[in-house]
N, C-alpha and C positions, 0 to 999 in steps of 0.2 A: 503496498499500499504506500502510495505516496500522498499528501496531502497537507494544509495551514491549518497550523495551529492559531487561537486567540484567544489572549487572555489579558487582567488589565493588572498592573503590577502598582505602586505607588512612583508621585513623578520623578519624587526624588533619585529611586534607584533603579529606574527607565534606562539609563545612560549604561549601565554594566551588570547584565542578567547570565547565571546558568541553570538551565532546564534539568529539574532527574527526574529521570524516569525508574520504577521501582518498584517490585510487588514483594511481600506484603506494605500496607501504607505506615504499620507500627513499627516495628522491627526492623531495623536491613541488615542486622549482624549476618556475617556469613551468606547472606543472599547478593546476588548479582543484582544490579545497577549502572546505569548509564549517564553519568552528567557531560550534557552538550552545552556548550557557550555559543550564547545568542548572540548573534552579529549586532555588534553596537553601531549605533547612533548617538548624534548629539544634541547636545540641550536643547539648542534651535529647532531640531528633529520636533520631539517632545513635545515641547509650545505652542508646534504647528496642530499636529495632532492631536492636540487636549482642548483645541480653539473647534477641530472639524462637527460640524453638527450633521454630517448625515452619518450613516449606519457605515461602520465597515464590511465590505462584500468577501466574505471567504469563499474559496473556491470550493469546488467538489471532489472529495478522494477521488483516486482512479486505482486501479491496479496497473501494480507495471512487477515484468519481469526480474 
């Protein structure tokens, strides 16, 4: 599968993010976890996004080989 993920974060944290994916949700000892660095954006871009009135359009996921 390939697709987009949309989420909200505090504005002051939006320029430097990492996404952690794991199962189960609570105790991660000895479990597999993926940590992905989210591409960096500058403060001006975050400010621009914060003032947008229209909703973000997320693309439909698709199956890839």
